[in-house]
C-alpha positions as CSV (number, residue, x, y, z in Angstrom):
1,M,18.1,6.3,18.6
2,T,21.2,7.3,16.5
3,N,21.1,3.9,14.8
4,Y,17.4,4.2,14.4
5,W,17.5,7.4,12.4
6,R,20.6,6.2,10.5
7,S,18.6,3.2,9.4
8,V,15.7,5.5,8.5
9,K,18.1,7.6,6.4
10,S,19.3,4.5,4.6
11,V,15.8,3.4,3.7
12,L,14.7,7.0,2.9
13,T,17.5,7.5,0.4
14,G,16.2,4.6,-1.7
15,S,12.6,5.5,-1.1
16,V,13.2,9.1,-2.4
17,I,14.3,7.6,-5.7
18,A,11.6,5.0,-5.7
19,Q,8.8,7.6,-5.1
20,L,10.3,10.2,-7.4
21,I,10.3,7.8,-10.3
22,P,6.5,7.3,-10.6
23,V,5.8,11.0,-9.7
24,L,8.2,12.3,-12.4
25,G,6.9,9.5,-14.7
26,S,3.4,10.9,-14.1
27,L,4.5,14.1,-15.9
28,V,4.9,12.1,-19.0
29,I,2.1,9.6,-18.4
30,A,-0.4,12.4,-17.9
31,R,0.4,13.7,-21.4
32,L,0.2,10.2,-23.0
33,Y,-3.0,9.0,-21.4
34,A,-6.4,10.7,-21.1
35,P,-7.9,11.1,-17.6
36,A,-10.6,8.6,-18.5
37,E,-8.0,5.9,-19.4
38,F,-6.0,6.7,-16.3
39,G,-9.2,6.5,-14.2
40,M,-10.1,3.0,-15.6
41,F,-6.5,1.8,-15.0
42,S,-6.6,3.1,-11.4
43,A,-9.9,1.3,-10.7
44,W,-8.3,-1.9,-12.0
45,L,-5.2,-1.3,-9.9
46,G,-7.3,-0.8,-6.8
47,L,-8.8,-4.3,-7.4
48,V,-5.3,-5.7,-7.9
49,M,-4.2,-4.3,-4.5
50,L,-7.2,-5.7,-2.8
51,L,-6.6,-9.2,-4.1
52,A,-2.9,-8.9,-3.2
53,V,-3.8,-8.4,0.4
54,L,-6.0,-11.6,0.3
55,L,-3.3,-13.7,-1.3
56,T,-0.8,-13.5,1.6
57,C,-3.4,-13.7,4.3
58,R,-1.2,-11.0,5.9
59,Y,1.3,-13.6,7.1
60,D,3.9,-11.2,5.5
61,M,3.3,-8.8,8.3
62,A,4.4,-11.5,10.8
63,L,7.9,-11.8,9.4
64,V,9.4,-9.1,11.5
65,I,8.4,-10.7,14.8
66,E,9.9,-14.1,13.8
67,K,13.4,-14.9,15.1
68,D,16.3,-14.2,12.8
69,G,17.7,-17.1,10.8
70,V,16.0,-20.3,9.9
71,E,12.7,-19.5,11.6
72,R,12.2,-16.3,9.5
73,R,13.2,-18.1,6.3
74,L,10.6,-20.8,7.1
75,A,8.1,-18.0,7.7
76,V,8.9,-16.6,4.2
77,L,8.4,-20.0,2.7
78,S,5.2,-20.5,4.7
79,T,3.8,-17.2,3.4
80,L,4.7,-18.2,-0.2
81,V,2.9,-21.5,0.2
82,V,-0.3,-19.7,1.5
83,T,-0.1,-17.3,-1.4
84,G,0.1,-20.2,-3.9
85,F,-2.9,-21.9,-2.4
86,V,-5.1,-18.8,-2.4
87,S,-3.9,-17.9,-5.9
88,A,-5.0,-21.3,-7.1
89,F,-8.4,-20.8,-5.6
90,F,-8.9,-17.4,-7.3
91,T,-7.7,-18.8,-10.6
92,I,-10.7,-21.2,-10.5
93,V,-13.0,-18.3,-9.6
94,V,-11.7,-16.1,-12.4
95,F,-12.0,-18.7,-15.1
96,G,-15.4,-19.7,-13.7
97,G,-16.5,-16.0,-14.0
98,V,-15.3,-15.8,-17.6
99,F,-17.2,-18.9,-18.5
100,F,-20.4,-18.4,-16.5
101,L,-20.7,-14.6,-16.5
102,P,-19.5,-13.5,-20.0
103,D,-22.1,-10.6,-20.3
104,L,-21.0,-9.1,-17.0
105,L,-17.3,-9.3,-17.8
106,A,-17.8,-8.1,-21.4
107,R,-18.3,-4.5,-20.0
108,Y,-14.6,-4.4,-19.2
109,P,-11.6,-4.8,-21.5
110,I,-10.7,-8.4,-21.6
111,V,-7.0,-7.6,-21.0
112,L,-7.9,-6.0,-17.6
113,V,-9.8,-9.2,-16.6
114,L,-7.1,-11.6,-17.7
115,V,-4.1,-9.9,-16.1
116,W,-5.9,-9.0,-12.8
117,L,-4.9,-12.2,-10.9
118,P,-1.3,-12.4,-12.3
119,A,-0.7,-8.8,-11.4
120,A,-2.0,-9.4,-7.8
121,L,0.1,-12.5,-7.4
122,F,3.3,-10.8,-8.4
123,L,2.5,-7.7,-6.4
124,A,1.9,-9.9,-3.3
125,T,5.1,-11.8,-3.8
126,N,7.1,-8.5,-4.2
127,N,5.5,-7.4,-1.0
128,I,6.6,-10.6,0.8
129,W,10.2,-10.1,-0.4
130,Q,10.3,-6.5,0.7
131,S,8.8,-7.3,4.1
132,W,11.5,-10.0,4.5
133,A,14.2,-7.5,3.6
134,A,12.9,-5.0,6.2
135,A,12.6,-7.7,8.8
136,E,16.2,-8.7,8.2
137,G,17.4,-5.1,8.4
138,E,18.6,-5.3,4.8
139,Y,17.6,-1.7,4.2
140,R,20.0,-1.2,1.2
141,K,18.6,-4.2,-0.6
142,L,15.0,-3.1,0.3
143,S,15.7,0.3,-1.4
144,Y,17.0,-1.4,-4.5
145,M,13.9,-3.6,-4.7
146,R,11.6,-0.6,-4.5
147,I,13.6,1.4,-7.0
148,A,13.6,-1.5,-9.4
149,Q,9.8,-2.0,-9.0
150,A,8.9,1.7,-9.4
151,G,11.4,2.3,-12.3
152,L,10.4,-0.8,-14.3
153,I,6.7,-0.1,-14.0
154,T,7.0,3.5,-15.0
155,L,9.4,2.8,-17.9
156,F,7.1,0.2,-19.4
157,Q,4.0,2.4,-19.0
158,I,5.8,5.3,-20.8
159,I,7.0,3.1,-23.6
160,G,3.6,1.4,-24.0
161,G,1.9,4.8,-24.1
162,L,4.0,5.8,-27.2
163,F,2.3,3.0,-29.1
164,S,-1.2,2.8,-27.6
165,S,-2.5,5.0,-24.8
166,T,-5.2,2.8,-23.3
167,A,-5.9,1.4,-19.8
168,S,-5.0,-2.1,-21.0
169,V,-1.5,-1.0,-21.9
170,L,-1.1,0.6,-18.5
171,A,-2.1,-2.7,-16.9
172,L,0.2,-4.9,-19.0
173,A,3.1,-2.5,-18.4
174,H,2.4,-2.7,-14.7
175,L,2.4,-6.5,-14.7
176,L,5.6,-6.7,-16.7
177,G,7.4,-4.3,-14.3
178,L,6.3,-6.4,-11.3
179,I,7.6,-9.6,-12.9
180,L,11.0,-8.2,-13.6
181,A,11.2,-6.5,-10.2
182,L,10.5,-9.8,-8.5
183,V,13.3,-11.6,-10.5
184,L,15.8,-8.9,-9.3
185,S,14.5,-9.3,-5.7
186,F,15.1,-13.1,-5.9
187,C,18.7,-12.4,-7.0
188,M,19.4,-9.9,-4.3
189,L,17.8,-12.0,-1.5
190,P,17.6,-15.7,-2.4
191,L,15.6,-18.0,-0.2
192,T,18.3,-20.5,0.7
193,D,19.6,-22.5,3.7
194,L,16.3,-24.0,4.6
195,P,16.3,-27.1,6.8
196,K,16.5,-30.4,5.0
197,N,14.0,-32.1,7.3
198,G,10.8,-31.0,9.0
199,I,10.0,-28.2,6.6
200,W,6.3,-29.0,6.4
201,L,6.1,-29.2,10.2
202,G,7.8,-25.8,10.4
203,V,5.4,-24.3,7.9
204,V,2.3,-25.6,9.8
205,S,3.9,-24.4,13.1
206,F,4.2,-20.9,11.7
207,W,0.6,-20.8,10.5
208,K,-0.6,-21.9,13.9
209,R,1.7,-19.6,15.8
210,Q,0.7,-16.5,13.8
211,R,-2.9,-17.4,13.3
212,R,-4.0,-14.0,14.6
213,F,-2.8,-12.4,11.3
214,P,-5.3,-14.2,9.0
215,I,-8.0,-14.0,11.7
216,F,-7.8,-10.3,12.5
217,S,-5.2,-8.6,10.4
218,L,-6.4,-10.0,7.1
219,P,-9.9,-8.6,7.3
220,A,-8.7,-5.4,8.9
221,D,-6.1,-4.8,6.1
222,F,-8.5,-5.9,3.4
223,I,-11.0,-3.4,4.7
224,N,-8.3,-0.7,5.0
225,T,-7.1,-1.4,1.4
226,G,-10.7,-1.4,0.3
227,A,-11.4,1.9,2.0
228,A,-8.3,3.3,0.3
229,Q,-9.3,2.1,-3.2
230,L,-13.1,2.5,-2.8
231,P,-13.1,6.2,-3.6
232,V,-11.8,5.7,-7.1
233,L,-14.2,2.7,-7.7
234,I,-17.2,4.6,-6.4
235,V,-16.4,7.9,-8.1
236,T,-15.9,6.0,-11.4
237,A,-19.4,4.5,-11.1
238,R,-21.2,7.6,-9.8
239,F,-19.4,10.5,-11.5
240,G,-17.5,9.0,-14.5
241,A,-14.0,8.0,-15.4
242,D,-12.9,11.6,-16.0
243,I,-13.5,12.6,-12.4
244,S,-12.1,9.3,-11.1
245,G,-9.0,9.9,-13.2
246,M,-8.5,13.4,-11.5
247,L,-9.0,11.8,-8.1
248,A,-6.6,9.0,-8.9
249,M,-3.9,11.4,-10.0
250,T,-4.5,13.4,-6.8
251,M,-4.2,10.3,-4.6
252,K,-1.0,9.3,-6.4
253,V,0.7,12.7,-6.0
254,L,-0.4,13.3,-2.4
255,G,0.4,9.7,-1.5
256,A,4.0,10.1,-2.7
257,P,5.2,11.8,0.6
258,I,3.7,9.0,2.6
259,G,5.5,6.5,0.5
260,L,8.6,8.7,0.6
261,L,9.1,9.2,4.4
262,G,6.2,7.3,6.0
263,K,7.1,3.9,4.6
264,S,10.8,4.4,5.2
265,V,10.0,5.2,8.9
266,L,7.7,2.2,9.1
267,D,10.3,-0.2,7.9
268,V,12.7,0.9,10.6
269,F,10.1,1.7,13.3
270,K,8.6,-1.7,13.3
271,R,11.9,-3.5,13.9
272,H,13.2,-1.1,16.6
273,A,9.8,-0.7,18.3
274,A,9.3,-4.5,18.3
275,T,12.7,-5.0,19.8
276,S,12.2,-2.4,22.5
277,Y,8.7,-3.6,23.3
278,F,9.8,-7.2,23.8
279,D,12.9,-6.1,25.8
280,R,11.4,-3.4,28.0
281,G,7.7,-4.0,27.8
282,E,7.1,-0.6,26.1
283,C,8.4,1.6,23.3
284,R,7.1,5.1,24.2
285,E,10.4,6.8,23.4
286,E,10.6,5.4,19.9
287,Y,6.9,6.2,19.3
288,V,7.1,9.9,20.5
289,K,10.2,10.8,18.6
290,T,8.8,9.2,15.4
291,F,5.5,11.0,15.9
292,N,7.2,14.4,16.3
293,V,9.2,14.1,13.1
294,L,6.2,12.9,11.1
295,S,4.0,15.7,12.5
296,F,6.5,18.4,11.5
297,G,6.8,16.9,8.0
298,S,3.0,16.7,7.6
299,F,2.6,20.4,8.6
300,I,5.2,21.6,6.0
301,F,3.6,19.4,3.3
302,C,0.1,20.7,3.9
303,F,1.2,24.3,4.2
304,I,2.8,24.1,0.7
305,M,-0.1,22.2,-0.9
306,F,-2.8,24.4,0.5
307,F,-1.5,27.5,-1.3
308,A,0.2,26.0,-4.4
309,S,-1.6,22.7,-5.4
310,E,-3.6,23.9,-8.3
311,P,-0.8,25.9,-10.0
312,L,1.5,23.0,-9.4
313,F,-0.8,20.5,-11.0
314,I,-1.3,22.7,-14.1
315,L,2.4,23.3,-14.4
316,A,3.3,19.6,-14.0
317,F,0.5,17.8,-15.9
318,G,-1.2,20.4,-18.1
319,R,-4.4,22.5,-17.8
320,E,-6.7,19.5,-18.4
321,W,-5.6,18.2,-14.9
322,A,-6.4,21.5,-13.1
323,Q,-9.3,20.0,-11.2
324,A,-6.9,17.5,-9.7
325,G,-5.2,20.4,-8.0
326,V,-8.5,21.5,-6.5
327,I,-9.3,18.0,-5.3
328,A,-5.8,17.9,-3.7
329,V,-6.8,20.7,-1.3
330,W,-10.0,18.8,-0.3
331,M,-7.9,15.7,0.5
332,L,-5.4,17.5,2.8
333,P,-7.1,16.5,6.1
334,L,-6.9,12.8,5.0
335,F,-3.3,12.8,3.9
336,A,-2.1,15.0,6.8
337,L,-3.2,12.5,9.4
338,R,-2.4,9.4,7.3
339,F,1.2,10.7,6.9
340,V,1.6,10.6,10.7
341,A,-0.6,7.6,11.5
342,S,0.5,5.0,8.9
343,P,4.0,4.3,10.1
344,L,2.9,4.2,13.8
345,S,0.0,1.9,13.0
346,Y,2.3,-1.1,13.3
347,M,1.9,-0.8,17.1
348,V,-1.3,-2.9,16.8
349,Y,0.7,-5.8,15.6
350,I,3.5,-5.4,18.2
351,A,0.9,-5.1,21.0
352,E,-1.2,-7.9,19.4
353,K,-4.3,-5.7,19.4
354,Q,-5.5,-6.7,15.9
355,H,-9.0,-7.2,17.1
356,L,-9.2,-3.4,17.9
357,D,-7.7,-2.6,14.6
358,L,-10.4,-4.7,12.9
359,I,-13.2,-2.7,14.7
360,W,-11.5,0.6,13.6
361,Q,-11.2,-0.6,10.0
362,I,-14.9,-1.5,9.9
363,G,-15.8,2.0,11.1
364,L,-13.5,3.4,8.4
365,L,-15.1,1.4,5.7
366,G,-18.6,2.4,6.8
367,M,-17.6,6.1,6.8
368,T,-16.1,5.8,3.3
369,A,-19.1,4.0,1.9
370,F,-21.6,6.5,3.5
371,S,-19.8,9.7,2.4
372,L,-19.2,8.6,-1.2
373,T,-22.5,6.8,-2.0
374,T,-25.2,8.8,-0.3
375,L,-24.1,12.5,-0.6
376,S,-24.9,14.3,-3.8
377,G,-22.2,16.0,-5.8
378,Y,-18.6,14.8,-5.9
379,E,-17.4,17.9,-4.2
380,V,-19.5,17.4,-1.0
381,A,-18.8,13.7,-1.1
382,L,-15.1,14.0,-1.3
383,K,-14.8,16.7,1.3
384,T,-16.9,14.7,3.8
385,F,-14.8,11.6,3.0
386,S,-11.6,13.5,3.6
387,W,-12.6,15.0,7.0
388,G,-14.1,11.8,8.2
389,Y,-11.0,9.9,7.3
390,G,-8.8,12.4,9.1
391,A,-10.9,12.2,12.2
392,L,-10.7,8.4,12.3
393,Y,-6.9,8.6,11.9
394,A,-6.7,10.9,14.9
395,I,-8.5,8.2,16.9
396,Y,-6.0,5.6,15.6
397,L,-3.1,7.7,16.8
398,L,-4.5,7.8,20.3
399,M,-4.9,4.0,20.2
400,S,-1.4,3.4,19.0
401,Y,0.1,5.7,21.5
402,R,-1.7,3.8,24.3
403,F,-0.3,0.6,22.9
404,S,3.3,2.0,23.0
405,L,3.0,2.4,26.8
406,G,3.0,-1.3,27.3
407,V,0.7,-3.8,28.9
408,N,1.2,-2.4,32.4
409,R,-0.1,1.1,31.7
């Protein structure tokens, strides 16, 4: 386990910087952009993240369980090919929508419509490269990739806000940051040394071998991403862009610790847990130790935010963002359990229980839709949503622990 936590520390060091950049950048962005503009951008970004999940068909999640060397490089190529095919399909859909539904799309800034697909494509490709780096154990390069992506996006959004503080500028800056970050990732981890013969057969073999990912993981992760982005979309439609902007800022700030420690632990946990599971038939030790560390971190985070969230939001972003600090307290049950459950959720892939994950995700989506669309008043809706989300994450933790015990338990 010493090597395990040394690897976590390596990834965490880069993730600290990668997560601090957008959080610190938010101090400036919150003063350049009005909550309504930030809310509109956040709704657009939610749709980008949804499409990015679809583009890879979740084959990127299979990279870590492929053998090192040529097989994994072929897996990366196979995932890129799938992403290209699906992107071509959605390109036709987008242009068809612009041509046949001009009145519907006219309600949204044309820039947000036009850059939606390119932003999703470059986000998906960045995710593929980062998944590949994690699967290879290239944690230093992975940290550099994340720092570059976070830094470039934040820098361009701040520069753009000095000239025009609109949601369209936020979206364009986000796209430009993704493009340059991907170029740097290519340079750090080039896709070379592919076999000269039989590439297509290798690609098709990977698709067949890992078909459970598009069959089960794709709908499950799409639902999960949808459930995560749905609150901002629904709140925008029901309660206005101002409230959705407050919620989006809350989700961004509270989500930082998950990205900070949780994703760092996940990148290491999935490699070590997968190795132990395949060697010993179980990975309980890795699971329990990781769970204990994450639970302690979650408790400390929630204790601080419960008493200090509103003053911290006012101090950091200005008094016009005070309501975001109130919403942060409402969201603590959700983020407390997500902080622990998210890194450990990879057990469903290691144990090949994607079908159970899909059932859970459907329940999560139903709870999210019910709490946010049927309950009156955004306070009641958001509180119910937070507690329901937390309860479902508790169930998820019980499931993943059971999976860590192996097939014979």
